[in-house]
Every structure is written in structure tokens, then in C-alpha cells.
C-alpha positions in Angstrom: -0.1 0.1 0.0 2.5 2.5 -1.1 -0.3 5.0 -2.0 -1.5 5.0 1.8 1.8 5.6 3.2 2.7 8.4 0.6 -0.6 10.1 1.6 0.2 9.8 5.3 3.7 11.3 4.6 2.1 14.2 2.6 -0.2 15.0 5.4 2.6 14.8 8.0 4.3 17.2 5.9 1.3 19.6 5.6 0.9 19.3 9.5 4.5 20.3 10.0 4.1 23.2 7.8 1.1 24.6 9.6 2.6 24.2 12.8 5.7 26.4 11.6 3.3 29.0 10.3 1.5 29.0 13.6 4.8 29.4 15.5 6.1 32.1 13.3 2.7 34.1 13.3 2.7 33.5 17.1 6.2 35.0 17.3 5.3 37.9 15.2 2.2 38.4 17.3 4.5 38.2 20.6 6.4 41.2 19.2 3.9 43.4 18.8 1.9 42.4 21.8 3.7 45.1 23.5 1.8 47.9 21.7 -0.2 50.1 23.8 -3.3 49.9 21.8 -4.7 46.4 20.8 -5.8 47.6 17.2 -2.2 49.0 16.6 -0.7 45.6 17.3 -3.4 43.8 15.2 -2.8 45.9 12.2 0.9 45.5 12.6 0.6 41.9 12.6 -1.5 41.9 9.7 0.8 44.5 7.7 3.7 42.3 8.6 2.2 39.2 7.2 1.0 41.0 4.0 4.4 42.3 3.4 6.7 39.6 4.4 4.8 36.3 4.0 4.7 34.8 0.4 0.8 34.4 -0.9 0.9 30.6 -0.3 2.0 31.3 3.3 -0.9 33.7 3.9 -3.5 31.6 2.2 -2.5 28.5 4.4 -2.5 30.5 7.5 -6.1 32.2 6.4 -7.3 28.8 6.0 -6.1 27.4 9.3 -7.9 30.3 11.0 -10.9 29.5 9.3 -10.7 26.1 10.6 -10.6 27.0 14.1 -6.9 28.2 14.3 -5.6 25.8 16.6 -2.5 26.8 18.5 -2.7 30.7 17.4 -3.1 33.4 19.9 -6.2 35.6 20.0 -4.3 38.6 18.9 -2.7 36.7 15.8 -6.2 35.2 15.0 -7.5 38.9 14.9 -4.7 39.7 12.7 -5.5 37.0 10.4 -9.1 37.7 10.3 -8.1 41.3 9.5 -5.8 40.1 6.6 -8.5 37.8 5.4 -11.3 40.4 5.3 -8.9 42.9 3.4 -8.0 40.3 0.8 -11.6 39.5 0.4 -12.7 43.1 -0.1 -9.7 43.4 -2.7 -11.2 40.5 -4.7 -14.8 42.0 -4.4 -13.7 45.5 -5.6 -11.7 43.9 -8.5 -8.3 45.2 -7.3 -7.0 41.5 -6.0 
């Protein structure tokens, strides 16, 4: 059953990739958590993800957040939701 083993390996790699993205996003969140205004921190995290993460990474973390966001801090989840909302607005306006 080589196909089954291959699928398990692929799923394991995908899970490890998400774990790494979650860790990186939480590290970014921890950096900006010291901002006195929560919305400033949320915006800064979303802006960092928008500017420095490649589209596939952003898509993966947005998808993970939509599926419950296991492991993400509340601040980071809020920033990812803002990022997702901004992306959807661009698509709806025809600019994205």
C-alpha cells in the first residue's frame, strides 16, 4: 500500500508546515503584543504578514484560522481575520 503511506507522509508534511506557520505567526504576535493599543498591534501583525509572507503562506494561515486556528494566539487570530477580510475586499472590488 504505497499510496496510503505516501498520503500519510504528505499529510504529516502539511501538518508540520502549519505548525511552523503558527509558531512564526505567534512569534510576530508576541513582538507586537507590547503595543499600547490592541488595534495597533492587530494592524501591525496583519501588515507584517501581508508584506513579508508569500501568498501561499498567507493563504495557508488564513485557511487554518478559518478551521479554528488551533495554536494561534487571540491577537494573531484577530490579525489573520483582518488580513482575510482585507483580501476579500480586494477581490470583491476587482483589485485583488
